[in-house]
C-alpha positions in Angstrom: -54.9 55.2 -1.1 -51.7 53.4 -2.1 -52.3 50.9 -4.8 -50.3 47.6 -5.4 -48.6 49.2 -8.4 -47.5 52.2 -6.2 -46.1 49.8 -3.6 -44.0 48.0 -6.2 -42.6 51.2 -7.5 -41.6 52.4 -4.1 -39.9 49.1 -3.2 -37.9 49.2 -6.4 -36.7 52.7 -5.7 -35.6 51.8 -2.2 -33.5 48.9 -3.6 -31.7 51.2 -6.0 -30.7 53.4 -3.1 -29.1 50.6 -1.1 -27.1 48.9 -3.9 -26.3 45.2 -4.3 -24.3 44.5 -1.2 -23.9 47.5 1.1 -25.7 50.4 2.8 -28.6 50.4 5.3 -31.6 48.4 4.5 -34.4 50.4 2.9 -37.4 50.9 5.2 -40.8 49.7 3.9 -42.6 50.6 7.1 -46.1 51.7 6.4 -46.3 50.1 3.0 -49.0 47.6 2.5 -47.8 43.9 2.3 -48.7 42.2 -1.0 -51.1 39.4 -0.6 -48.7 37.1 -2.5 -45.0 37.3 -3.3 -43.1 35.3 -5.9 -40.9 32.8 -4.0 -37.2 33.0 -4.7 -35.9 30.0 -6.7 -34.2 27.3 -4.6 -30.5 27.2 -5.6 -29.5 24.0 -7.3 -26.7 22.3 -5.4 -23.5 21.9 -7.3 -22.7 18.3 -8.2 -20.0 16.8 -6.0 -16.7 16.4 -7.9 -15.1 13.0 -7.3 -11.4 13.4 -7.0 -9.5 10.1 -7.1 -6.6 10.2 -4.7 -4.0 7.5 -4.0 -4.6 5.4 -0.9 -2.6 6.3 2.2 -2.1 2.7 2.9 -1.2 -0.1 0.5 -4.3 -2.1 -0.5 -4.6 -5.6 0.7 -2.5 -5.2 3.9 -4.2 -5.7 7.2 -3.3 -3.9 10.5 -0.8 -6.6 11.6 1.1 -6.5 8.4 0.9 -2.7 7.9 2.3 -2.2 11.4 5.6 -3.9 10.3 6.1 -1.4 7.4 8.7 1.2 8.6 7.3 4.7 8.8 10.1 6.0 6.6 9.5 3.5 3.8 8.6 5.0 0.4 9.0 2.0 -1.8 7.4 -1.4 -1.2 7.6 -4.5 -3.4 4.4 -6.4 -2.5 4.4 -10.1 -3.3 0.9 -11.6 -3.0 0.5 -15.4 -3.2 -2.6 -17.0 -4.6 -2.9 -19.3 -1.7 -1.2 -20.6 1.4 0.1 -23.7 -0.4 0.5 -22.2 -3.9 3.7 -21.4 -5.7 2.1 -18.8 -7.9 2.0 -15.1 -6.9 2.0 -11.6 -8.2 4.4 -8.7 -7.6 3.5 -4.9 -7.6 6.0 -2.1 -6.8 4.4 0.7 -4.8 5.9 4.1 -4.3 4.7 6.6 -1.8 4.2 10.2 -3.1 2.6 13.3 -1.5 -0.7 12.0 -2.9 -0.4 8.5 -1.3 0.8 5.1 -2.4 1.0 4.7 -6.2 0.9 1.2 -7.7 3.1 0.1 -10.6 2.3 -2.7 -13.0 1.4 -6.2 -11.7 3.9 -8.9 -12.7 3.5 -12.7 -12.5 5.9 -14.4 -10.1 6.8 -17.7 -8.4 7.4 -18.4 -4.8 8.4 -21.6 -3.0 7.1 -25.0 -4.1 4.9 -25.5 -1.0 3.7 -21.9 -0.6 4.1 -19.8 2.5 4.9 -20.0 6.2 5.0 -17.8 9.3 7.9 -19.8 10.6 10.4 -20.6 7.9 12.8 -23.5 8.4 15.7 -24.6 6.2 14.5 -27.0 3.6 10.7 -26.6 4.3 10.2 -25.4 0.7 8.0 -22.5 1.8 8.6 -18.8 1.5 8.7 -16.7 4.7 5.7 -14.4 5.3 6.6 -10.9 6.5 8.0 -7.4 5.8 11.7 -7.3 5.1 14.1 -4.5 4.1 16.0 -4.6 0.8 19.5 -3.2 1.0 21.8 -5.3 -1.2 22.0 -6.7 -4.7 24.2 -8.7 -7.0 24.3 -11.1 -9.9 26.3 -13.0 -12.5 25.8 -10.1 -15.0 27.1 -6.6 -14.6 25.3 -4.0 -12.7 22.3 -2.8 -14.8 22.4 0.6 -13.1 21.1 0.1 -9.5 21.6 2.4 -6.6 21.8 -0.6 -4.2 25.3 -2.0 -3.5 25.9 -4.6 -6.2 28.1 -7.6 -5.9 29.0 -9.2 -9.2 30.7 -12.6 -9.3 30.7 -16.3 -10.5 29.2 -17.2 -7.1 25.8 -16.3 -8.6 26.0 -19.2 -11.1 22.8 -21.3 -10.9 23.4 -24.9 -12.0 21.0 -27.8 -12.4 17.2 -28.0 -13.0 14.1 -26.9 -11.1 11.2 -28.8 -9.7 9.5 -29.1 -13.1 12.7 -30.0 -15.0 13.3 -26.4 -16.2 17.0 -25.3 -16.4 18.0 -22.9 -13.6 20.8 -21.3 -15.7 20.4 -17.5 -15.6 18.2 -17.5 -12.4 20.9 -15.5 -10.5 21.9 -13.2 -13.3 20.3 -10.5 -11.1 19.3 -10.9 -7.5 18.1 -8.6 -4.6 18.7 -10.0 -1.1 15.6 -10.2 1.1 16.7 -9.4 4.6 15.3 -12.5 6.2 17.8 -14.1 8.6 20.8 -12.3 7.0 23.1 -9.4 7.8 22.1 -6.2 5.9 24.9 -4.4 4.2 26.7 -7.5 3.0 26.7 -9.4 -0.3 23.7 -11.6 -1.0 26.2 -14.5 -0.9 27.1 -13.8 2.7 26.0 -16.7 4.9 25.7 -15.0 8.2 22.4 -16.3 9.8 21.5 -14.2 12.9 18.5 -16.6 13.7 20.7 -19.7 13.2 21.2 -22.0 10.3 18.0 -23.9 11.1 15.8 -21.0 10.2 17.1 -21.0 6.6 18.3 -18.0 4.6 19.5 -17.0 1.2 16.0 -15.7 0.3 16.2 -13.5 -2.7 14.3 -11.8 -5.4 15.8 -13.3 -8.6 15.2 -14.0 -12.3 12.3 -16.4 -12.9 13.2 -19.9 -14.3 9.6 -20.9 -15.1 8.8 -22.9 -12.0 8.6 -22.9 -8.2 11.5 -21.9 -6.0 13.0 -23.2 -2.8 12.0 -20.1 -0.9 12.8 -17.1 -3.0 10.5 -15.0 -5.2 11.2 -14.9 -8.9 10.1 -12.5 -11.7 11.0 -12.1 -15.4 14.5 -10.8 -16.1 13.1 -7.5 -17.5 11.2 -6.9 -14.2 14.3 -7.7 -12.1 16.2 -5.1 -14.1 13.4 -2.6 -13.6 13.4 -3.3 -9.8 17.2 -2.9 -9.6 17.0 0.4 -11.6 14.1 1.8 -9.5 14.8 0.8 -5.9 16.5 3.6 -4.0 18.2 3.2 -0.6 17.2 6.7 0.3 13.5 5.6 0.1 14.1 2.7 2.5 12.6 -0.1 0.2 11.0 -3.2 1.7 9.4 -6.4 0.4 6.0 -7.3 1.8 5.4 -11.0 1.0 2.9 -13.7 1.8 -0.4 -15.3 0.6 -3.3 -12.8 0.3 -5.1 -14.0 3.5 -1.9 -13.7 5.6 -1.2 -10.2 4.3 -4.7 -9.1 5.1 -4.3 -9.9 8.8 
């Protein structure tokens, strides 16, 4: 008669003959089956590791806006207005890497006195909503080290005062032309208007003077210098601008 202890000994010997991972399975035919077997422990699933990756699309942009961003663009200056009729906004420079779109710091900015519009007209005191390429720069001061073509001259002198009585002097020390109703590849001072004079023009990124603009977007001088030093024509930079609700369309 084969006892339970004899069965266990025979089973152990058969496992030694087969090894951990190879060989034919040992036969236990004819051996009595134990009335109870100790169940194998259930493996504890490994905790999922959360890997934060950069988004493949710039946050806050809806399908209509995103569709206007060129596929070869690797730098985007995103200007997000607080409201359709607000002159306050924020600017973030995004750069696309192999991991996705990486956001830089957020900077306070001003846009036009009356906010934003989908159909900009000369003198409407609203900034045009849309996606526009950035190809040309200039200013009253010398080139701070940009890779964009830079036109320096006295034509960038900003006289007078702003809507809140603030002096405009120094506003055009550094500018980047926004390619709304202008000819790319020319000085920001060029007055060619492909859509006609009635659709306005001369829309720039420029140095902030502490108040609303006529249609431009303005940031602090240090941030203008940073933009000029960072934007790279080979990365096909654009500006994406508008109030938050419009950009989310």
